[in-house]
C-alpha positions as CSV (number, residue, x, y, z in Angstrom):
1,M,-24.8,75.3,55.8
2,P,-25.6,72.1,53.8
3,W,-28.3,73.7,51.8
4,Y,-29.1,76.2,49.0
5,Y,-27.2,79.5,48.9
6,P,-25.0,78.6,51.9
7,N,-22.3,81.1,51.1
8,Y,-22.5,84.0,53.6
9,A,-21.5,86.4,50.9
10,N,-24.5,85.4,48.7
11,D,-27.5,87.6,49.2
12,M,-30.4,85.3,48.4
13,W,-31.6,85.0,52.0
14,R,-31.0,88.7,52.6
15,I,-33.2,89.3,49.5
16,F,-36.0,87.2,51.1
17,G,-35.5,89.0,54.4
18,V,-36.0,92.4,52.6
19,V,-39.0,91.2,50.6
20,F,-41.0,89.5,53.3
21,F,-39.8,91.2,56.5
22,N,-38.2,94.5,55.4
23,D,-35.1,93.3,57.1
24,P,-32.0,92.0,55.2
25,N,-30.8,90.3,58.3
26,H,-34.0,88.5,59.2
27,F,-32.5,85.1,58.2
28,V,-28.9,86.0,59.1
29,D,-27.1,84.5,62.1
30,Q,-24.6,87.3,62.3
31,P,-22.5,85.9,65.2
32,R,-21.9,82.6,63.3
33,R,-21.8,84.3,59.9
34,T,-24.3,81.9,58.5
35,Y,-28.0,81.7,57.9
36,K,-30.8,80.4,60.2
37,L,-31.5,77.2,58.3
38,Q,-34.4,75.9,60.4
39,E,-36.2,79.2,60.3
40,L,-35.6,79.4,56.5
41,K,-37.0,76.0,55.9
42,Q,-40.1,76.7,58.0
43,F,-40.7,80.0,56.3
44,L,-40.3,78.4,52.8
45,L,-42.7,75.6,53.8
46,E,-45.3,78.0,55.1
47,K,-45.0,80.2,51.9
48,R,-45.0,77.1,49.7
49,I,-41.7,78.0,48.0
50,A,-39.7,75.1,46.7
51,I,-36.0,75.4,45.9
52,F,-34.1,73.2,43.4
53,D,-31.2,73.4,41.1
54,T,-31.4,73.1,37.3
55,A,-28.3,70.9,37.5
56,L,-27.5,67.9,39.6
57,R,-23.8,67.9,38.7
58,I,-21.7,70.6,37.3
59,E,-18.1,71.0,36.3
60,R,-16.2,74.2,37.1
61,T,-14.1,75.0,34.0
62,K,-12.2,77.6,36.0
63,G,-11.9,78.3,39.7
64,T,-15.0,80.4,39.9
65,A,-18.7,79.9,40.4
66,S,-19.6,82.3,37.6
67,D,-22.2,80.9,35.2
68,K,-19.7,81.4,32.3
69,D,-17.3,79.0,34.1
70,L,-19.7,76.2,34.8
71,R,-20.6,73.3,32.5
72,I,-23.7,71.2,33.4
73,V,-22.7,67.5,33.5
74,E,-26.1,66.3,34.6
75,Q,-29.3,68.3,34.4
76,A,-32.0,68.0,37.1
77,D,-35.3,66.3,36.1
78,I,-37.4,69.4,36.3
79,D,-40.3,67.6,34.6
80,H,-40.4,65.1,37.4
81,L,-40.2,67.9,40.0
82,L,-43.1,69.8,38.4
83,E,-45.1,66.5,38.2
84,Q,-44.6,66.2,42.0
85,I,-45.9,69.8,42.6
86,P,-49.0,70.2,40.5
87,Q,-49.9,73.5,42.2
88,C,-46.6,75.1,41.1
89,K,-47.5,78.2,39.1
90,A,-44.1,79.8,38.6
91,I,-40.4,79.1,38.4
92,L,-37.8,81.7,39.0
93,T,-34.2,81.5,37.8
94,A,-31.5,83.5,39.5
95,G,-28.8,83.4,36.9
96,Q,-28.1,83.1,33.2
97,L,-27.2,79.5,33.1
98,A,-30.3,78.4,35.0
99,T,-32.5,80.5,32.8
100,Q,-30.9,79.2,29.6
101,T,-31.1,75.6,30.8
102,L,-34.9,75.9,31.5
103,A,-35.5,77.8,28.3
104,N,-33.7,75.1,26.3
105,H,-35.5,72.3,28.0
106,Y,-39.0,73.8,27.5
107,D,-38.2,75.3,24.1
108,I,-38.9,78.8,25.4
109,S,-37.5,81.9,23.7
110,I,-35.8,84.2,26.2
111,K,-34.4,86.6,23.7
112,N,-36.6,89.4,24.9
113,L,-37.0,88.2,28.5
114,K,-35.9,91.2,30.6
115,M,-34.8,91.0,34.2
116,G,-37.7,90.8,36.5
117,S,-40.2,89.8,33.8
118,Y,-41.6,86.4,32.9
119,T,-42.8,84.3,30.0
120,T,-45.2,81.4,30.2
121,F,-45.0,77.8,29.0
122,I,-47.4,74.9,29.1
123,F,-46.5,71.9,31.2
124,H,-48.9,69.0,31.1
125,G,-51.8,71.3,30.3
126,R,-51.1,73.9,32.9
127,S,-49.6,77.4,32.4
128,V,-46.3,78.0,34.3
129,R,-44.5,81.3,34.5
130,L,-40.7,81.4,34.1
131,Y,-39.4,84.5,35.9
132,R,-35.9,85.8,35.1
133,Q,-34.5,87.3,38.3
134,P,-31.2,88.8,39.1
135,S,-28.4,86.7,40.5
136,S,-28.1,86.9,44.3
137,S,-24.4,86.8,43.9
138,R,-22.6,89.9,45.1
139,A,-20.6,89.7,41.9
140,Y,-23.8,90.7,40.0
141,P,-23.7,94.5,39.7
142,L,-26.9,95.5,41.4
143,S,-27.6,96.6,44.9
144,L,-29.3,94.3,47.4
145,L,-32.3,96.6,47.5
146,K,-32.7,96.7,43.8
147,K,-32.4,92.9,43.5
148,A,-35.0,92.6,46.3
149,E,-37.4,94.9,44.4
150,F,-37.4,92.5,41.4
151,Y,-38.2,89.6,43.7
152,R,-40.9,91.6,45.6
153,Q,-42.6,92.5,42.4
154,M,-42.7,88.8,41.4
155,F,-44.2,87.7,44.7
156,V,-46.8,90.5,44.5
157,E,-47.7,89.3,41.0
158,L,-48.0,85.8,42.3
159,R,-50.1,87.1,45.3
160,E,-47.7,85.7,47.8
161,I,-47.2,89.1,49.6
């Protein structure tokens, strides 16, 4: 799948299935062992959920996708993205590297930012929440349902559910 979270072993789209449909397989194309890309895109569009990376280019320092083994070569222009989406009221990061990258860029202290919580920062005069969410990687030691509960709480707080 030429899109975000394409690895069938990654649980991001299962998390969204649990949160919005109480069904981890809602977006899963089980016979093909992939995800229903068109259905996902339509859903995200209807819910006004944008997805983007904090890095445009990364270097794998080892043969893994673990955050500790990635080096950002070129950061994404998050300022430009937020300028294009003036109604954006929250950003979620699903990993330590993404969280640290945004925190550094916006000079946000994340020292006490616990999993599932948020801090706010001001961007061009508007308040934006930065939510720290668990990684959707199965390597992250938390069950799918526990991960989904963090995401569900965020969407409830944002009044999206």
